[in-house]
PDB file of N, CA, C and O in Angstrom:
ATOM      1  N   VAL A   1      87.547  91.630 105.843  1.00  0.00           N
ATOM      2  CA  VAL A   1      86.537  92.428 106.518  1.00  0.00           C
ATOM      3  C   VAL A   1      85.789  91.576 107.533  1.00  0.00           C
ATOM      4  O   VAL A   1      85.530  92.020 108.652  1.00  0.00           O
ATOM      5  N   MET A   2      85.444  90.366 107.150  1.00  0.00           N
ATOM      6  CA  MET A   2      84.650  89.515 108.035  1.00  0.00           C
ATOM      7  C   MET A   2      85.379  89.190 109.330  1.00  0.00           C
ATOM      8  O   MET A   2      84.734  88.927 110.345  1.00  0.00           O
ATOM      9  N   THR A   3      86.717  89.201 109.319  1.00  0.00           N
ATOM     10  CA  THR A   3      87.488  88.930 110.536  1.00  0.00           C
ATOM     11  C   THR A   3      87.969  90.225 111.196  1.00  0.00           C
ATOM     12  O   THR A   3      88.741  90.190 112.155  1.00  0.00           O
ATOM     13  N   ASN A   4      87.507  91.371 110.676  1.00  0.00           N
ATOM     14  CA  ASN A   4      87.894  92.694 111.181  1.00  0.00           C
ATOM     15  C   ASN A   4      89.416  92.875 111.189  1.00  0.00           C
ATOM     16  O   ASN A   4      89.985  93.433 112.127  1.00  0.00           O
ATOM     17  N   GLY A   5      90.048  92.400 110.144  1.00  0.00           N
ATOM     18  CA  GLY A   5      91.483  92.606 109.973  1.00  0.00           C
ATOM     19  C   GLY A   5      92.370  91.572 110.636  1.00  0.00           C
ATOM     20  O   GLY A   5      93.592  91.667 110.525  1.00  0.00           O
ATOM     21  N   ARG A   6      91.804  90.584 111.324  1.00  0.00           N
ATOM     22  CA  ARG A   6      92.637  89.570 111.984  1.00  0.00           C
ATOM     23  C   ARG A   6      93.350  88.691 110.975  1.00  0.00           C
ATOM     24  O   ARG A   6      94.511  88.333 111.172  1.00  0.00           O
ATOM     25  N   PHE A   7      92.672  88.344 109.903  1.00  0.00           N
ATOM     26  CA  PHE A   7      93.280  87.525 108.854  1.00  0.00           C
ATOM     27  C   PHE A   7      93.344  88.340 107.574  1.00  0.00           C
ATOM     28  O   PHE A   7      92.365  88.986 107.198  1.00  0.00           O
ATOM     29  N   LYS A   8      94.475  88.316 106.909  1.00  0.00           N
ATOM     30  CA  LYS A   8      94.680  89.071 105.677  1.00  0.00           C
ATOM     31  C   LYS A   8      94.708  88.108 104.495  1.00  0.00           C
ATOM     32  O   LYS A   8      95.246  87.005 104.588  1.00  0.00           O
ATOM     33  N   SER A   9      94.122  88.540 103.389  1.00  0.00           N
ATOM     34  CA  SER A   9      94.180  87.743 102.161  1.00  0.00           C
ATOM     35  C   SER A   9      95.583  87.854 101.564  1.00  0.00           C
ATOM     36  O   SER A   9      96.246  88.885 101.681  1.00  0.00           O
ATOM     37  N   VAL A  10      96.008  86.793 100.938  1.00  0.00           N
ATOM     38  CA  VAL A  10      97.312  86.761 100.286  1.00  0.00           C
ATOM     39  C   VAL A  10      97.134  87.179  98.836  1.00  0.00           C
ATOM     40  O   VAL A  10      96.241  86.689  98.146  1.00  0.00           O
ATOM     41  N   LYS A  11      97.994  88.095  98.374  1.00  0.00           N
ATOM     42  CA  LYS A  11      97.967  88.450  96.957  1.00  0.00           C
ATOM     43  C   LYS A  11      98.645  87.339  96.184  1.00  0.00           C
ATOM     44  O   LYS A  11      99.752  86.918  96.518  1.00  0.00           O
ATOM     45  N   ARG A  12      97.981  86.874  95.162  1.00  0.00           N
ATOM     46  CA  ARG A  12      98.518  85.759  94.383  1.00  0.00           C
ATOM     47  C   ARG A  12      99.177  86.279  93.116  1.00  0.00           C
ATOM     48  O   ARG A  12      98.599  87.083  92.385  1.00  0.00           O
ATOM     49  N   ARG A  13     100.371  85.818  92.871  1.00  0.00           N
ATOM     50  CA  ARG A  13     101.100  86.175  91.660  1.00  0.00           C
ATOM     51  C   ARG A  13     101.652  84.895  91.058  1.00  0.00           C
ATOM     52  O   ARG A  13     101.954  83.939  91.773  1.00  0.00           O
ATOM     53  N   VAL A  14     101.778  84.885  89.757  1.00  0.00           N
ATOM     54  CA  VAL A  14     102.279  83.708  89.062  1.00  0.00           C
ATOM     55  C   VAL A  14     103.484  84.113  88.231  1.00  0.00           C
ATOM     56  O   VAL A  14     103.472  85.139  87.551  1.00  0.00           O
ATOM     57  N   VAL A  15     104.518  83.296  88.294  1.00  0.00           N
ATOM     58  CA  VAL A  15     105.671  83.473  87.416  1.00  0.00           C
ATOM     59  C   VAL A  15     105.562  82.401  86.342  1.00  0.00           C
ATOM     60  O   VAL A  15     105.557  81.205  86.632  1.00  0.00           O
ATOM     61  N   ALA A  16     105.475  82.849  85.106  1.00  0.00           N
ATOM     62  CA  ALA A  16     105.325  81.896  84.001  1.00  0.00           C
ATOM     63  C   ALA A  16     106.620  81.126  83.782  1.00  0.00           C
ATOM     64  O   ALA A  16     107.717  81.672  83.906  1.00  0.00           O
ATOM     65  N   ASN A  17     106.470  79.863  83.458  1.00  0.00           N
ATOM     66  CA  ASN A  17     107.598  78.996  83.164  1.00  0.00           C
ATOM     67  C   ASN A  17     107.462  78.576  81.703  1.00  0.00           C
ATOM     68  O   ASN A  17     106.499  77.900  81.341  1.00  0.00           O
ATOM     69  N   GLY A  18     108.400  78.963  80.878  1.00  0.00           N
ATOM     70  CA  GLY A  18     108.320  78.677  79.450  1.00  0.00           C
ATOM     71  C   GLY A  18     108.562  77.229  79.081  1.00  0.00           C
ATOM     72  O   GLY A  18     108.351  76.848  77.930  1.00  0.00           O
ATOM     73  N   THR A  19     109.000  76.411  80.027  1.00  0.00           N
ATOM     74  CA  THR A  19     109.307  75.019  79.693  1.00  0.00           C
ATOM     75  C   THR A  19     108.230  74.034  80.140  1.00  0.00           C
ATOM     76  O   THR A  19     108.224  72.885  79.699  1.00  0.00           O
ATOM     77  N   LYS A  20     107.330  74.466  80.999  1.00  0.00           N
ATOM     78  CA  LYS A  20     106.267  73.585  81.484  1.00  0.00           C
ATOM     79  C   LYS A  20     104.908  74.195  81.163  1.00  0.00           C
ATOM     80  O   LYS A  20     104.738  75.414  81.171  1.00  0.00           O
ATOM     81  N   SER A  21     103.948  73.324  80.881  1.00  0.00           N
ATOM     82  CA  SER A  21     102.591  73.824  80.663  1.00  0.00           C
ATOM     83  C   SER A  21     101.948  74.096  82.017  1.00  0.00           C
ATOM     84  O   SER A  21     102.369  73.567  83.046  1.00  0.00           O
ATOM     85  N   ARG A  22     100.944  74.912  81.991  1.00  0.00           N
ATOM     86  CA  ARG A  22     100.285  75.322  83.223  1.00  0.00           C
ATOM     87  C   ARG A  22      98.786  75.352  82.987  1.00  0.00           C
ATOM     88  O   ARG A  22      98.330  75.757  81.918  1.00  0.00           O
ATOM     89  N   VAL A  23      98.024  74.929  83.971  1.00  0.00           N
ATOM     90  CA  VAL A  23      96.574  74.956  83.875  1.00  0.00           C
ATOM     91  C   VAL A  23      96.048  75.918  84.933  1.00  0.00           C
ATOM     92  O   VAL A  23      96.424  75.831  86.102  1.00  0.00           O
ATOM     93  N   SER A  24      95.185  76.825  84.522  1.00  0.00           N
ATOM     94  CA  SER A  24      94.536  77.748  85.457  1.00  0.00           C
ATOM     95  C   SER A  24      93.048  77.495  85.420  1.00  0.00           C
ATOM     96  O   SER A  24      92.479  77.204  84.368  1.00  0.00           O
ATOM     97  N   MET A  25      92.421  77.609  86.579  1.00  0.00           N
ATOM     98  CA  MET A  25      90.977  77.449  86.652  1.00  0.00           C
ATOM     99  C   MET A  25      90.393  78.685  87.316  1.00  0.00           C
ATOM    100  O   MET A  25      90.960  79.223  88.267  1.00  0.00           O
ATOM    101  N   ILE A  26      89.286  79.113  86.818  1.00  0.00           N
ATOM    102  CA  ILE A  26      88.602  80.245  87.419  1.00  0.00           C
ATOM    103  C   ILE A  26      87.204  79.798  87.819  1.00  0.00           C
ATOM    104  O   ILE A  26      86.606  78.947  87.161  1.00  0.00           O
ATOM    105  N   TYR A  27      86.702  80.355  88.863  1.00  0.00           N
ATOM    106  CA  TYR A  27      85.326  80.051  89.258  1.00  0.00           C
ATOM    107  C   TYR A  27      84.623  81.369  89.538  1.00  0.00           C
ATOM    108  O   TYR A  27      85.243  82.376  89.882  1.00  0.00           O
ATOM    109  N   PHE A  28      83.349  81.327  89.385  1.00  0.00           N
ATOM    110  CA  PHE A  28      82.546  82.503  89.649  1.00  0.00           C
ATOM    111  C   PHE A  28      81.599  82.174  90.798  1.00  0.00           C
ATOM    112  O   PHE A  28      80.794  81.247  90.707  1.00  0.00           O
ATOM    113  N   GLY A  29      81.700  82.915  91.839  1.00  0.00           N
ATOM    114  CA  GLY A  29      80.834  82.674  92.977  1.00  0.00           C
ATOM    115  C   GLY A  29      80.853  83.872  93.894  1.00  0.00           C
ATOM    116  O   GLY A  29      81.761  84.702  93.839  1.00  0.00           O
ATOM    117  N   GLY A  30      79.894  83.949  94.694  1.00  0.00           N
ATOM    118  CA  GLY A  30      79.822  85.036  95.646  1.00  0.00           C
ATOM    119  C   GLY A  30      78.399  85.178  96.132  1.00  0.00           C
ATOM    120  O   GLY A  30      77.484  84.540  95.610  1.00  0.00           O
ATOM    121  N   PRO A  31      78.219  86.007  97.123  1.00  0.00           N
ATOM    122  CA  PRO A  31      76.877  86.207  97.670  1.00  0.00           C
ATOM    123  C   PRO A  31      76.018  87.022  96.712  1.00  0.00           C
ATOM    124  O   PRO A  31      76.529  87.532  95.716  1.00  0.00           O
ATOM    125  N   PRO A  32      74.722  87.154  96.994  1.00  0.00           N
ATOM    126  CA  PRO A  32      73.874  88.044  96.198  1.00  0.00           C
ATOM    127  C   PRO A  32      74.434  89.465  96.233  1.00  0.00           C
ATOM    128  O   PRO A  32      75.042  89.868  97.226  1.00  0.00           O
ATOM    129  N   LEU A  33      74.237  90.216  95.169  1.00  0.00           N
ATOM    130  CA  LEU A  33      74.804  91.564  95.070  1.00  0.00           C
ATOM    131  C   LEU A  33      74.337  92.483  96.199  1.00  0.00           C
ATOM    132  O   LEU A  33      75.051  93.420  96.557  1.00  0.00           O
ATOM    133  N   SER A  34      73.169  92.240  96.759  1.00  0.00           N
ATOM    134  CA  SER A  34      72.652  93.104  97.827  1.00  0.00           C
ATOM    135  C   SER A  34      73.131  92.685  99.218  1.00  0.00           C
ATOM    136  O   SER A  34      72.818  93.348 100.207  1.00  0.00           O
ATOM    137  N   GLU A  35      73.889  91.588  99.298  1.00  0.00           N
ATOM    138  CA  GLU A  35      74.357  91.085 100.602  1.00  0.00           C
ATOM    139  C   GLU A  35      75.302  92.086 101.254  1.00  0.00           C
ATOM    140  O   GLU A  35      76.225  92.588 100.613  1.00  0.00           O
ATOM    141  N   LYS A  36      75.066  92.373 102.527  1.00  0.00           N
ATOM    142  CA  LYS A  36      75.915  93.302 103.262  1.00  0.00           C
ATOM    143  C   LYS A  36      77.147  92.565 103.795  1.00  0.00           C
ATOM    144  O   LYS A  36      77.056  91.443 104.293  1.00  0.00           O
ATOM    145  N   ILE A  37      78.288  93.221 103.676  1.00  0.00           N
ATOM    146  CA  ILE A  37      79.562  92.666 104.128  1.00  0.00           C
ATOM    147  C   ILE A  37      80.013  93.490 105.336  1.00  0.00           C
ATOM    148  O   ILE A  37      80.086  94.717 105.268  1.00  0.00           O
ATOM    149  N   ALA A  38      80.310  92.814 106.423  1.00  0.00           N
ATOM    150  CA  ALA A  38      80.739  93.474 107.661  1.00  0.00           C
ATOM    151  C   ALA A  38      81.422  92.422 108.535  1.00  0.00           C
ATOM    152  O   ALA A  38      81.270  91.225 108.290  1.00  0.00           O
ATOM    153  N   PRO A  39      82.173  92.855 109.551  1.00  0.00           N
ATOM    154  CA  PRO A  39      82.781  91.892 110.454  1.00  0.00           C
ATOM    155  C   PRO A  39      81.724  90.998 111.118  1.00  0.00           C
ATOM    156  O   PRO A  39      80.631  91.456 111.450  1.00  0.00           O
ATOM    157  N   LEU A  40      82.061  89.743 111.301  1.00  0.00           N
ATOM    158  CA  LEU A  40      81.158  88.805 111.950  1.00  0.00           C
ATOM    159  C   LEU A  40      81.077  89.134 113.442  1.00  0.00           C
ATOM    160  O   LEU A  40      82.105  89.238 114.111  1.00  0.00           O
ATOM    161  N   PRO A  41      79.865  89.298 113.961  1.00  0.00           N
ATOM    162  CA  PRO A  41      79.719  89.630 115.387  1.00  0.00           C
ATOM    163  C   PRO A  41      80.428  88.624 116.298  1.00  0.00           C
ATOM    164  O   PRO A  41      80.948  89.001 117.349  1.00  0.00           O
ATOM    165  N   SER A  42      80.452  87.361 115.906  1.00  0.00           N
ATOM    166  CA  SER A  42      81.083  86.342 116.752  1.00  0.00           C
ATOM    167  C   SER A  42      82.605  86.507 116.834  1.00  0.00           C
ATOM    168  O   SER A  42      83.242  85.922 117.710  1.00  0.00           O
ATOM    169  N   LEU A  43      83.188  87.297 115.931  1.00  0.00           N
ATOM    170  CA  LEU A  43      84.636  87.517 115.963  1.00  0.00           C
ATOM    171  C   LEU A  43      85.017  88.852 116.589  1.00  0.00           C
ATOM    172  O   LEU A  43      86.199  89.140 116.779  1.00  0.00           O
ATOM    173  N   MET A  44      84.025  89.657 116.904  1.00  0.00           N
ATOM    174  CA  MET A  44      84.304  90.949 117.534  1.00  0.00           C
ATOM    175  C   MET A  44      84.471  90.731 119.035  1.00  0.00           C
ATOM    176  O   MET A  44      83.709  89.983 119.647  1.00  0.00           O
ATOM    177  N   GLN A  45      85.456  91.378 119.616  1.00  0.00           N
ATOM    178  CA  GLN A  45      85.753  91.187 121.036  1.00  0.00           C
ATOM    179  C   GLN A  45      85.248  92.387 121.835  1.00  0.00           C
ATOM    180  O   GLN A  45      85.711  93.511 121.645  1.00  0.00           O
ATOM    181  N   GLY A  46      84.299  92.136 122.726  1.00  0.00           N
ATOM    182  CA  GLY A  46      83.789  93.188 123.602  1.00  0.00           C
ATOM    183  C   GLY A  46      83.238  94.372 122.833  1.00  0.00           C
ATOM    184  O   GLY A  46      82.369  94.215 121.975  1.00  0.00           O
ATOM    185  N   GLU A  47      83.740  95.548 123.138  1.00  0.00           N
ATOM    186  CA  GLU A  47      83.293  96.789 122.499  1.00  0.00           C
ATOM    187  C   GLU A  47      84.203  97.180 121.330  1.00  0.00           C
ATOM    188  O   GLU A  47      84.272  98.353 120.962  1.00  0.00           O
ATOM    189  N   GLU A  48      84.887  96.216 120.758  1.00  0.00           N
ATOM    190  CA  GLU A  48      85.817  96.473 119.655  1.00  0.00           C
ATOM    191  C   GLU A  48      85.098  97.169 118.498  1.00  0.00           C
ATOM    192  O   GLU A  48      83.995  96.779 118.116  1.00  0.00           O
ATOM    193  N   ASP A  49      85.734  98.201 117.949  1.00  0.00           N
ATOM    194  CA  ASP A  49      85.181  98.912 116.801  1.00  0.00           C
ATOM    195  C   ASP A  49      85.513  98.178 115.512  1.00  0.00           C
ATOM    196  O   ASP A  49      86.567  97.555 115.383  1.00  0.00           O
ATOM    197  N   SER A  50      84.606  98.263 114.578  1.00  0.00           N
ATOM    198  CA  SER A  50      84.846  97.702 113.252  1.00  0.00           C
ATOM    199  C   SER A  50      85.865  98.569 112.515  1.00  0.00           C
ATOM    200  O   SER A  50      85.813  99.796 112.601  1.00  0.00           O
ATOM    201  N   LEU A  51      86.779  97.944 111.801  1.00  0.00           N
ATOM    202  CA  LEU A  51      87.762  98.683 111.004  1.00  0.00           C
ATOM    203  C   LEU A  51      87.192  99.092 109.653  1.00  0.00           C
ATOM    204  O   LEU A  51      87.810  99.873 108.929  1.00  0.00           O
ATOM    205  N   TYR A  52      86.012  98.569 109.307  1.00  0.00           N
ATOM    206  CA  TYR A  52      85.432  98.791 107.985  1.00  0.00           C
ATOM    207  C   TYR A  52      83.993  99.280 108.081  1.00  0.00           C
ATOM    208  O   TYR A  52      83.254  98.909 108.994  1.00  0.00           O
ATOM    209  N   LYS A  53      83.610 100.122 107.119  1.00  0.00           N
ATOM    210  CA  LYS A  53      82.215 100.499 106.960  1.00  0.00           C
ATOM    211  C   LYS A  53      81.484  99.305 106.357  1.00  0.00           C
ATOM    212  O   LYS A  53      82.070  98.540 105.591  1.00  0.00           O
ATOM    213  N   GLU A  54      80.233  99.146 106.692  1.00  0.00           N
ATOM    214  CA  GLU A  54      79.431  98.095 106.074  1.00  0.00           C
ATOM    215  C   GLU A  54      79.209  98.454 104.606  1.00  0.00           C
ATOM    216  O   GLU A  54      78.958  99.615 104.280  1.00  0.00           O
ATOM    217  N   PHE A  55      79.301  97.459 103.719  1.00  0.00           N
ATOM    218  CA  PHE A  55      79.086  97.685 102.291  1.00  0.00           C
ATOM    219  C   PHE A  55      78.443  96.450 101.686  1.00  0.00           C
ATOM    220  O   PHE A  55      78.416  95.384 102.302  1.00  0.00           O
ATOM    221  N   THR A  56      77.931  96.602 100.485  1.00  0.00           N
ATOM    222  CA  THR A  56      77.298  95.464  99.813  1.00  0.00           C
ATOM    223  C   THR A  56      78.315  94.790  98.896  1.00  0.00           C
ATOM    224  O   THR A  56      79.337  95.376  98.539  1.00  0.00           O
ATOM    225  N   TRP A  57      78.020  93.569  98.530  1.00  0.00           N
ATOM    226  CA  TRP A  57      78.863  92.834  97.592  1.00  0.00           C
ATOM    227  C   TRP A  57      78.934  93.588  96.265  1.00  0.00           C
ATOM    228  O   TRP A  57      79.982  93.599  95.619  1.00  0.00           O
ATOM    229  N   PHE A  58      77.823  94.221  95.849  1.00  0.00           N
ATOM    230  CA  PHE A  58      77.815  95.016  94.620  1.00  0.00           C
ATOM    231  C   PHE A  58      78.807  96.168  94.716  1.00  0.00           C
ATOM    232  O   PHE A  58      79.560  96.419  93.775  1.00  0.00           O
ATOM    233  N   GLU A  59      78.813  96.874  95.852  1.00  0.00           N
ATOM    234  CA  GLU A  59      79.738  97.999  96.026  1.00  0.00           C
ATOM    235  C   GLU A  59      81.190  97.522  95.957  1.00  0.00           C
ATOM    236  O   GLU A  59      82.040  98.184  95.363  1.00  0.00           O
ATOM    237  N   TYR A  60      81.465  96.369  96.569  1.00  0.00           N
ATOM    238  CA  TYR A  60      82.822  95.829  96.515  1.00  0.00           C
ATOM    239  C   TYR A  60      83.213  95.457  95.090  1.00  0.00           C
ATOM    240  O   TYR A  60      84.296  95.815  94.627  1.00  0.00           O
ATOM    241  N   LYS A  61      82.324  94.731  94.386  1.00  0.00           N
ATOM    242  CA  LYS A  61      82.626  94.307  93.013  1.00  0.00           C
ATOM    243  C   LYS A  61      82.858  95.524  92.119  1.00  0.00           C
ATOM    244  O   LYS A  61      83.785  95.530  91.309  1.00  0.00           O
ATOM    245  N   LYS A  62      82.029  96.545  92.259  1.00  0.00           N
ATOM    246  CA  LYS A  62      82.178  97.762  91.460  1.00  0.00           C
ATOM    247  C   LYS A  62      83.541  98.407  91.724  1.00  0.00           C
ATOM    248  O   LYS A  62      84.232  98.820  90.793  1.00  0.00           O
ATOM    249  N   SER A  63      83.915  98.488  92.996  1.00  0.00           N
ATOM    250  CA  SER A  63      85.206  99.051  93.371  1.00  0.00           C
ATOM    251  C   SER A  63      86.357  98.214  92.801  1.00  0.00           C
ATOM    252  O   SER A  63      87.326  98.759  92.272  1.00  0.00           O
ATOM    253  N   ALA A  64      86.241  96.889  92.914  1.00  0.00           N
ATOM    254  CA  ALA A  64      87.301  95.994  92.435  1.00  0.00           C
ATOM    255  C   ALA A  64      87.472  96.092  90.918  1.00  0.00           C
ATOM    256  O   ALA A  64      88.600  96.118  90.425  1.00  0.00           O
ATOM    257  N   PHE A  65      86.368  96.147  90.177  1.00  0.00           N
ATOM    258  CA  PHE A  65      86.450  96.224  88.717  1.00  0.00           C
ATOM    259  C   PHE A  65      87.011  97.559  88.246  1.00  0.00           C
ATOM    260  O   PHE A  65      87.561  97.649  87.149  1.00  0.00           O
ATOM    261  N   ASN A  66      86.875  98.598  89.070  1.00  0.00           N
ATOM    262  CA  ASN A  66      87.391  99.917  88.708  1.00  0.00           C
ATOM    263  C   ASN A  66      88.818 100.148  89.198  1.00  0.00           C
ATOM    264  O   ASN A  66      89.368 101.233  89.007  1.00  0.00           O
ATOM    265  N   SER A  67      89.415  99.150  89.820  1.00  0.00           N
ATOM    266  CA  SER A  67      90.765  99.316  90.358  1.00  0.00           C
ATOM    267  C   SER A  67      91.759  98.458  89.587  1.00  0.00           C
ATOM    268  O   SER A  67      91.383  97.597  88.792  1.00  0.00           O
ATOM    269  N   ARG A  68      93.025  98.716  89.843  1.00  0.00           N
ATOM    270  CA  ARG A  68      94.085  97.891  89.270  1.00  0.00           C
ATOM    271  C   ARG A  68      94.385  96.757  90.233  1.00  0.00           C
ATOM    272  O   ARG A  68      93.992  96.811  91.399  1.00  0.00           O
ATOM    273  N   LEU A  69      95.069  95.741  89.763  1.00  0.00           N
ATOM    274  CA  LEU A  69      95.380  94.590  90.614  1.00  0.00           C
ATOM    275  C   LEU A  69      96.200  94.976  91.835  1.00  0.00           C
ATOM    276  O   LEU A  69      96.075  94.354  92.890  1.00  0.00           O
ATOM    277  N   SER A  70      97.036  95.997  91.700  1.00  0.00           N
ATOM    278  CA  SER A  70      97.911  96.364  92.812  1.00  0.00           C
ATOM    279  C   SER A  70      97.216  97.251  93.844  1.00  0.00           C
ATOM    280  O   SER A  70      97.768  97.490  94.918  1.00  0.00           O
ATOM    281  N   ASP A  71      96.018  97.740  93.536  1.00  0.00           N
ATOM    282  CA  ASP A  71      95.311  98.631  94.457  1.00  0.00           C
ATOM    283  C   ASP A  71      94.806  97.882  95.682  1.00  0.00           C
ATOM    284  O   ASP A  71      94.553  96.679  95.637  1.00  0.00           O
ATOM    285  N   ASN A  72      94.666  98.622  96.779  1.00  0.00           N
ATOM    286  CA  ASN A  72      94.026  98.089  97.982  1.00  0.00           C
ATOM    287  C   ASN A  72      92.518  98.159  97.746  1.00  0.00           C
ATOM    288  O   ASN A  72      91.929  99.236  97.833  1.00  0.00           O
ATOM    289  N   ARG A  73      91.908  97.050  97.457  1.00  0.00           N
ATOM    290  CA  ARG A  73      90.497  97.035  97.077  1.00  0.00           C
ATOM    291  C   ARG A  73      89.556  97.290  98.244  1.00  0.00           C
ATOM    292  O   ARG A  73      88.371  97.545  98.029  1.00  0.00           O
ATOM    293  N   LEU A  74      90.044  97.229  99.455  1.00  0.00           N
ATOM    294  CA  LEU A  74      89.202  97.527 100.609  1.00  0.00           C
ATOM    295  C   LEU A  74      89.397  98.952 101.112  1.00  0.00           C
ATOM    296  O   LEU A  74      88.722  99.378 102.048  1.00  0.00           O
ATOM    297  N   GLY A  75      90.316  99.690 100.497  1.00  0.00           N
ATOM    298  CA  GLY A  75      90.632 101.041 100.944  1.00  0.00           C
ATOM    299  C   GLY A  75      89.422 101.953 101.049  1.00  0.00           C
ATOM    300  O   GLY A  75      89.330 102.750 101.983  1.00  0.00           O
ATOM    301  N   LEU A  76      88.487 101.847 100.099  1.00  0.00           N
ATOM    302  CA  LEU A  76      87.302 102.699 100.122  1.00  0.00           C
ATOM    303  C   LEU A  76      86.388 102.408 101.294  1.00  0.00           C
ATOM    304  O   LEU A  76      85.566 103.247 101.665  1.00  0.00           O
ATOM    305  N   PHE A  77      86.522 101.237 101.878  1.00  0.00           N
ATOM    306  CA  PHE A  77      85.606 100.810 102.923  1.00  0.00           C
ATOM    307  C   PHE A  77      86.216 100.864 104.325  1.00  0.00           C
ATOM    308  O   PHE A  77      85.544 100.553 105.308  1.00  0.00           O
ATOM    309  N   GLU A  78      87.497 101.260 104.417  1.00  0.00           N
ATOM    310  CA  GLU A  78      88.145 101.334 105.727  1.00  0.00           C
ATOM    311  C   GLU A  78      87.651 102.562 106.473  1.00  0.00           C
ATOM    312  O   GLU A  78      87.459 103.629 105.889  1.00  0.00           O
ATOM    313  N   LYS A  79      87.451 102.394 107.774  1.00  0.00           N
ATOM    314  CA  LYS A  79      87.085 103.528 108.624  1.00  0.00           C
ATOM    315  C   LYS A  79      88.368 104.232 109.040  1.00  0.00           C
ATOM    316  O   LYS A  79      89.383 103.586 109.301  1.00  0.00           O
ATOM    317  N   ILE A  80      88.318 105.520 109.099  1.00  0.00           N
ATOM    318  CA  ILE A  80      89.459 106.292 109.618  1.00  0.00           C
ATOM    319  C   ILE A  80      89.221 106.459 111.104  1.00  0.00           C
ATOM    320  O   ILE A  80      88.246 107.081 111.527  1.00  0.00           O
ATOM    321  N   ILE A  81      90.111 105.905 111.878  1.00  0.00           N
ATOM    322  CA  ILE A  81      89.951 105.929 113.338  1.00  0.00           C
ATOM    323  C   ILE A  81      90.931 106.939 113.917  1.00  0.00           C
ATOM    324  O   ILE A  81      92.145 106.819 113.752  1.00  0.00           O
ATOM    325  N   ALA A  82      90.384 107.925 114.590  1.00  0.00           N
ATOM    326  CA  ALA A  82      91.222 108.954 115.208  1.00  0.00           C
ATOM    327  C   ALA A  82      91.919 108.370 116.423  1.00  0.00           C
ATOM    328  O   ALA A  82      91.327 107.633 117.212  1.00  0.00           O
ATOM    329  N   SER A  83      93.211 108.722 116.557  1.00  0.00           N
ATOM    330  CA  SER A  83      93.939 108.209 117.718  1.00  0.00           C
ATOM    331  C   SER A  83      94.079 109.244 118.792  1.00  0.00           C
ATOM    332  O   SER A  83      94.668 108.972 119.838  1.00  0.00           O
TER     333      SER A  83
END
């Protein structure tokens, strides 16, 4: 969202290997729940329209926790642009 669709996140998947041990680390971090998420003005070109509605980190987290891993977690926040 912050790059207005220029850069896409990679979905991460792991294939377990039964012969080698594996270490996973998780971290918890993020902005305050009330922080608004929107494309960065410095990355918008001219009169370019945002591809996403502005939303809060809380709204995103709520959407993500209510979805499955395979779901498009930004789908609820995409703007429908008429062509």
